[in-house]
C-alpha positions, 0 to 999 in steps of 0.5 A, a space after each residue: 038634556 030634558 030629562 037631567 033638568 027634570 031630575 034637578 027640578 024635582 030635587 029643588 022641588 023635593 028640598 023646597 017642600 021637605 024645609 017648609 020654611 023657604 019664602 016664595 019670592 028670593 031675598 037679599 042674603 042676610 048677614 050674621 048679625 041679621 041685617 041685609 047685606 048692603 046692596 047697590 041696587 037703590 042707588 042704581 034705580 035713581 042713577 040709570 035711567 039719566 044713562 042713555 044709548 046713543 046710536 049713530 049713522 052717516 056717511 064718510 066722504 073721501 076725495 081723491 085727486 084724479 090723476 092728470 093720464 084721465 084728464 089727458 085721454 078725456 079732455 078738459 070735461 074729465 072731473 078733477 076729483 073722485 068722491 067716494 062714499 061709504 055708509 058707517 053706524 056706530 054705538 056709545 052712551 050718553 048721560 041726561 045732565 038737564 032733564 027740563 032741557 032735554 041736554 045729554 053729554 057723550 063723546 065727541 068721538 062717538 057723534 063725529 061725522 053722524 048725519 042722524 043721533 038716535 037716544 035710546 032711554 032705559 024705558 024703551 023710548 027713543 027719540 032724535 038727538 040734536 047736536 048743540 055743539 062739541 069739542 074735539 080737544 077734550 072729546 065732550 059732545 053736547 046733544 039735546 032731545 026734546 021729551 018728558 018725564 026725563 030723569 037727570 043726574 046729578 054732579 059730585 065735586 070730581 074735584 074733590 074725589 080720592 084714590 080708592 073711592 069706589 066707582 061704578 061705570 054705566 053704559 051700553 058696551 058692545 051694544 048689549 044694553 045697559 050695563 053696570 061694572 064696578 071698581 075704584 078710583 085707581 089714579 086722578 090726573 092722568 095726562 100725557 097718554 096721547 088719546 085726546 089733546 087736552 087730558 085730565 082724566 080720572 083712572 078707574 078699574 071699574 070694566 069699560 069696553 067699546 060702547 061704554 064711551 060717553 057712558 056714567 062714572 058715578 060715586 057710590 051716591 050715584 053722582 056723576 064724577 066723570 064721563 067714561 071716554 077710553 080704555 088702554 086695550 092692548 087685546 081688544 077688550 078691558 084690562 082694569 084701566 079706563 079713562 074719564 073726563 071729570 065731571 067739573 072739566 064736563 060742566 066747563 066745557 058745556 056751559 061755554 057750548 050753551 052760552 056761546 055755540 062752541 068752546 071759548 078757550 081760555 089761554 094763560 100765556 106761558 110756555 113750560 114743562 113738567 117739574 122733575 127731580 133735577 128742577 125740585 133739586 136745582 130750586 130746592 124743593 122736596 115735591 116733584 109735583 107741578 108746572 115749571 114756567 119756562 117762559 110768559 109771553 108778553 102782554 098775555 094773561 100771565 104777564 099780567 098777573 105778574 106770573 115769571 120765567 121761573 116760577 113753578 105753579 103748584 095750584 089752580 084754584 086751591 087744587 094741587 096739581 101734579 104735571 104742566 099737562 094738568 094744568 094744561 087741561 084745566 086752564 085749556 077747558 075754562 072759558 076765555 074771561 075765566 078768573 082763576 087763582 094760581 099757587 106758585 112757587 118763586 125764590 122757595 116761597 108760596 105766593 098766591 096770585 089772580 089771573 083773567 083768562 085771554 081768549 086762545 087764538 092757537 087753536 087747530 082748526 078745520 078750515 072747511 068751517 072757514 070755507 068750503 074751498 079750504 075743505 081738507 085742510 088744517 089750519 093753526 095760529 102761529 106767530 108768523 100768521 095761520 099756517 096750513 098744518 096739513 093738506 089732503 090730496 085732492 080735497 078742495 084746498 089742494 086743488 084751490 092751490 094751498 100747500 102744507 107750510 103755506 102761511 095765510 097772511 091776509 085777505 084782500 087788502 086785509 091783514 090778518 094774523 090768527 084763526 079769529 082774524 081769518 075767520 072773521 074776514 071770511 065771513 064779511 065776504 060774499 063774493 070771491 075772497 084772495 088769500 095772501 099765502 106766504 110760501 117761503 119767501 114769496 107772497 102769493 094770492 090763492 082765489 076763493 069762489 
């Protein structure tokens, strides 16, 4: 092998000496007209320092109820549950959006459950990050580091991009270090994929792989158009279908997290469905894009704005929407109190209505956020009260007596109708709190200490 390399080196050296006109250093190739070929390098020199690596570590804790037979043998002092801890590590990417304040955006699934979050900059510096807040339904998390000489990335209007626009993905795939791939915007407004609760993805064929999550999708000006989030990977690798959260959607969520420490989701107050060909034909419409309104909730934001069942919502703030899922994602990522302008079709005529969004109360919550003894349960506001959607076997919630299907209707002597009221009442209790629970047709009280 060494001999072959020597021969090749000699041949190259000989050719160089013979030509005598080759430069000492390599340069960009030139086109026929003598101009340098275009390159992404100048743009990337400005954009890549704003993309960071995110390394996380933590411990997964699982709890399982100890079988009754053990308590039979060991008596009343036997442990009631078995706790197992399993350390984990993970890698992802992030984007600096505010250099002065050290704000970094990444995906919620990158940092979920992490005890420590380590940020690696392109210049080699490392910092431990603080989690400011996150939103699991949209898969966005906001981190903060204390560092100087940071580079932030400028955002573009993600509502103004088009299918066919060039796109560049920057991230940390497979922990290899910063990597850049390019492609185009393949589709917009992708939803119904079952990846997140709120989906309004940019689809791209720029190669995105494991570890790219939380990284930047930029245009040819180096402006942020999306946060890379997920891929379709039947074989475990990239097949040219990746998804990113639009930059506008991300900024709306981040602004809420910065202001409130959490996402205070806006709600329109309608139920509906996709506008399909049969509905479009029945309403005399040429287009099949839009959201059909089945029902308007009484005293909701939609009701106050005059929206009616049978209306077809076709735009949000002047931007056309394709589906009910896209409408849901756009509205759901705007904050409570946000003012939006909806374009609708009613009786074959176009109308515009202005809506001030209400505050969503029908959100699913992890119960350990409310009380330690409720850990292991998922709660959701319903028309009857706060319903127990799931209870992990052997969890504190299960040991407290909660079951799937139970409905919490009060705390002590105070009635609660949703998660917001339940949270407020539990915060006011210094000692024990008695949950008033509807199970089937009977009422019982479960005491939390």
